[in-house]
C-alpha positions in Angstrom: 102.5 123.2 114.8 104.5 121.5 112.0 104.4 117.8 111.7 107.7 116.0 111.9 108.7 114.4 108.6 108.7 110.7 108.3 112.2 109.3 107.7 113.1 106.9 104.9 113.2 104.0 107.4 109.9 105.2 108.8 108.4 105.1 105.3 109.5 101.5 104.8 108.0 100.6 108.2 104.7 102.2 107.1 104.9 100.2 103.8 105.4 96.9 105.5 102.6 97.7 108.0 100.3 98.6 105.1 101.0 95.4 103.2 100.5 93.4 106.4 97.1 95.1 107.1 96.1 94.1 103.5 97.0 90.4 104.3 94.9 90.6 107.4 92.0 92.1 105.4 92.2 89.3 102.9 92.2 86.8 105.8 89.0 88.3 107.2 87.6 88.3 103.7 88.4 84.5 103.5 86.6 84.1 106.8 83.6 85.9 105.5 83.7 83.8 102.3 83.3 80.7 104.4 79.8 81.8 105.4 76.7 81.7 103.3 77.0 85.4 102.4 76.9 85.9 98.6 80.0 87.5 97.0 78.2 90.7 96.1 77.1 91.2 99.8 80.7 90.8 101.0 81.9 93.3 98.4 79.1 95.8 99.2 80.1 96.0 102.9 83.8 96.1 102.0 83.1 99.2 99.9 80.9 100.7 102.7 83.5 100.3 105.4 86.4 101.4 103.2 84.6 104.6 102.4 83.5 105.1 106.0 86.9 104.6 107.6 88.6 106.8 105.1 86.0 109.5 105.7 86.7 109.1 109.5 90.4 109.4 108.9 90.0 112.5 106.8 87.7 114.0 109.5 90.4 113.7 112.1 92.7 115.5 109.8 90.2 118.2 108.8 90.5 117.0 105.2 87.0 115.9 104.4 86.5 118.5 101.7 89.7 117.2 99.9 88.4 113.6 100.0 86.1 114.0 97.0 88.1 113.7 93.7 88.7 116.8 91.5 87.7 114.9 88.3 85.4 112.0 89.3 84.6 111.0 85.7 88.3 110.0 85.2 88.1 107.7 88.3 85.1 105.7 87.1 87.2 103.2 85.1 89.6 102.9 88.0 86.7 102.2 90.5 85.2 99.6 88.2 88.5 97.8 88.0 88.6 97.8 91.8 85.1 96.3 91.9 86.2 93.5 89.5 89.3 93.0 91.7 87.3 92.7 94.9 84.8 90.3 93.4 87.6 88.1 92.1 89.5 88.2 95.4 86.4 86.9 97.3 85.9 84.1 94.7 89.5 83.1 94.6 89.8 82.9 98.4 86.8 80.6 98.5 88.6 78.1 96.2 92.3 78.2 96.9 94.6 78.7 99.9 95.7 82.2 101.0 99.4 81.3 100.2 98.7 80.2 96.7 96.5 83.2 96.2 99.4 85.6 97.0 101.8 83.6 94.8 99.5 83.9 91.8 98.5 87.6 92.2 102.1 88.5 92.2 101.9 88.2 88.5 100.8 91.8 88.7 104.2 93.5 88.6 105.0 91.6 85.4 101.7 92.5 83.9 102.2 96.2 84.9 105.5 96.2 82.9 103.8 94.7 79.9 100.9 97.1 80.0 103.2 100.0 80.6 105.1 99.1 77.4 102.0 99.1 75.2 99.9 101.9 76.8 102.5 104.3 78.3 105.3 103.4 75.8 107.7 102.6 78.6 110.9 101.0 77.7 111.2 97.2 78.1 114.6 95.7 77.3 115.7 92.1 77.1 116.5 92.0 80.9 113.0 93.0 81.8 111.7 90.5 79.3 113.8 87.7 80.8 112.6 88.7 84.3 108.9 88.5 83.1 109.4 85.1 81.6 111.1 83.9 84.8 108.2 85.1 86.8 105.6 83.4 84.6 107.7 80.2 84.8 107.4 80.5 88.6 103.6 80.8 88.3 103.5 77.6 86.2 105.6 75.8 88.8 103.5 77.1 91.7 100.3 75.9 90.1 101.9 72.5 89.2 99.7 71.7 86.2 100.8 68.0 86.3 99.0 67.2 89.4 95.2 66.5 89.6 93.3 69.8 89.2 89.7 70.0 90.3 86.9 72.4 89.3 87.4 74.5 92.5 91.1 74.9 91.6 90.3 76.1 88.1 87.8 78.6 89.4 90.3 79.9 91.9 93.1 80.2 89.2 90.8 82.0 86.8 89.7 84.4 89.5 93.4 85.1 90.4 94.2 85.8 86.7 91.3 88.3 86.4 92.2 89.8 89.8 95.9 90.3 88.8 94.9 91.7 85.4 92.4 94.2 86.7 94.8 95.3 89.5 97.6 95.8 87.0 95.4 97.8 84.6 94.3 99.9 87.6 97.9 100.6 88.5 98.8 101.7 85.0 95.7 104.0 84.9 96.6 105.3 88.4 99.9 106.6 87.0 97.8 109.0 84.8 95.1 110.1 87.4 97.6 110.5 90.2 98.8 113.7 88.5 95.6 115.4 89.7 94.2 113.2 92.4 95.2 112.2 95.9 95.5 108.5 96.8 92.9 108.9 99.6 90.4 110.4 97.0 91.0 107.6 94.6 90.3 104.9 97.3 87.4 106.7 98.8 85.7 107.1 95.4 86.4 103.5 94.6 84.8 102.5 98.0 81.7 104.5 97.2 81.3 103.0 93.7 81.9 99.5 95.1 79.3 100.0 97.8 76.7 101.3 95.3 77.2 98.3 92.9 77.2 95.8 95.8 74.1 97.3 97.3 72.3 97.3 94.0 73.1 93.6 93.6 71.7 93.0 97.1 68.3 94.2 96.0 68.1 90.9 94.1 69.4 88.6 96.8 70.9 89.0 100.3 71.5 86.9 103.4 70.6 88.3 106.9 73.6 89.3 109.0 74.3 88.3 112.5 76.6 90.1 115.0 79.6 87.9 114.1 79.4 88.6 110.4 78.9 92.3 111.0 82.1 92.3 113.1 84.1 90.4 110.4 82.9 92.7 107.6 83.6 95.8 109.7 87.1 94.5 110.6 87.7 93.7 106.9 87.0 97.3 105.9 89.0 98.7 108.8 92.1 96.6 107.9 91.8 97.6 104.3 91.5 101.3 105.2 94.5 101.1 107.6 96.5 99.4 104.8 95.6 102.1 102.4 96.5 104.9 104.8 99.9 103.3 105.7 100.8 102.9 102.1 99.7 106.5 101.3 102.1 107.7 104.0 104.9 105.5 102.7 104.4 106.8 99.2 104.6 110.4 100.4 108.0 109.9 101.9 109.6 107.3 99.6 109.6 106.5 95.9 106.9 104.2 94.6 109.6 101.8 93.3 111.1 101.6 96.8 107.8 100.9 98.5 106.9 98.3 95.9 110.0 96.2 96.9 108.3 95.5 100.2 105.1 94.3 98.7 106.6 90.8 98.7 106.5 90.7 102.5 102.8 89.6 101.9 104.1 86.2 100.8 105.7 85.6 104.2 102.9 87.2 106.3 100.3 85.5 104.1 101.9 82.1 104.6 102.1 82.5 108.4 98.5 83.7 108.7 97.3 81.0 106.3 98.8 78.4 108.6 97.7 79.9 111.9 94.1 80.6 110.9 93.4 77.9 108.3 96.1 75.3 108.8 97.1 75.6 105.1 100.6 74.6 104.3 102.5 75.6 101.1 103.7 72.7 98.9 107.2 72.4 97.5 106.0 73.5 94.1 104.4 76.6 95.6 107.7 77.5 97.4 109.8 76.9 94.3 107.5 79.0 92.2 107.4 81.7 94.8 111.2 82.0 94.7 111.1 82.6 91.0 108.2 85.1 91.2 109.8 87.1 94.0 113.2 87.1 92.2 111.5 88.4 89.1 109.5 91.0 90.8 112.4 92.3 93.0 114.6 92.6 89.9 111.9 94.7 88.2 111.4 96.8 91.3 115.2 97.4 91.8 115.6 98.5 88.2 112.6 100.8 88.6 114.2 102.4 91.7 117.5 102.9 89.8 115.6 104.6 87.0 113.8 106.9 89.4 117.1 107.9 91.0 118.6 108.5 87.5 115.6 110.8 86.6 115.7 112.7 89.9 117.0 116.3 89.6 120.5 116.8 91.0 120.7 119.6 93.6 123.9 121.5 93.9 
């Protein structure tokens, strides 16, 4: 029995659902970060549950054998970048609001363009350069460096910068490894490596878990896995540039969830900076989508 293809609108719905699941995952990660659990223990269980739920998903599709990557050695760098990213996300969410976190990590589309220019020799004209400068101006406005900044803020900002950088390098490297590897395999392998590194760190120190924390950690991994699966489906039925345009829905869903769960309200400077960052990122995404359509073969 053949599976019905997903429509373009359906792919967009899967993309929005995936990005929303990721916001919910970050929210549960913030909840876990409010406990006494050390960062490496949270990251360890994130890796464990990501790998487990992706294995379960592949089992239901009879694709377990395809889950292991064809060339694992090439994925080690990508997995290590994910580990750095996960550690920095936990640290950042312990020191800044969820809304500001999303505003700052949306530096990544701009960083991807810059890294693509130097490492993949992709073209970057003055329009892209202007969009990047606009986006970075938005970051400065959102952070509002003229107000009083405490140590916690600086730690959160630094973690966000490292998070965005590691994520962006991972995206650029994924363009290379995606030629031979499935998205599910990349994420599964990353989850396994993350779990191994986190568990190794737990040999030095760990905090006993109770039922509530186990539930939060399991939910965190489930939401991350669901987000990955939805985005995988979206990318199979729509261009990457099209899917990436809906990444910015995380700013809205993140702000709503941040207020509902943590009573965190965005400041005017955050909102003003977010407008510039989204405008910059959307311009880059739209130009990428046009470039993809221009490169697509014409069928008679």
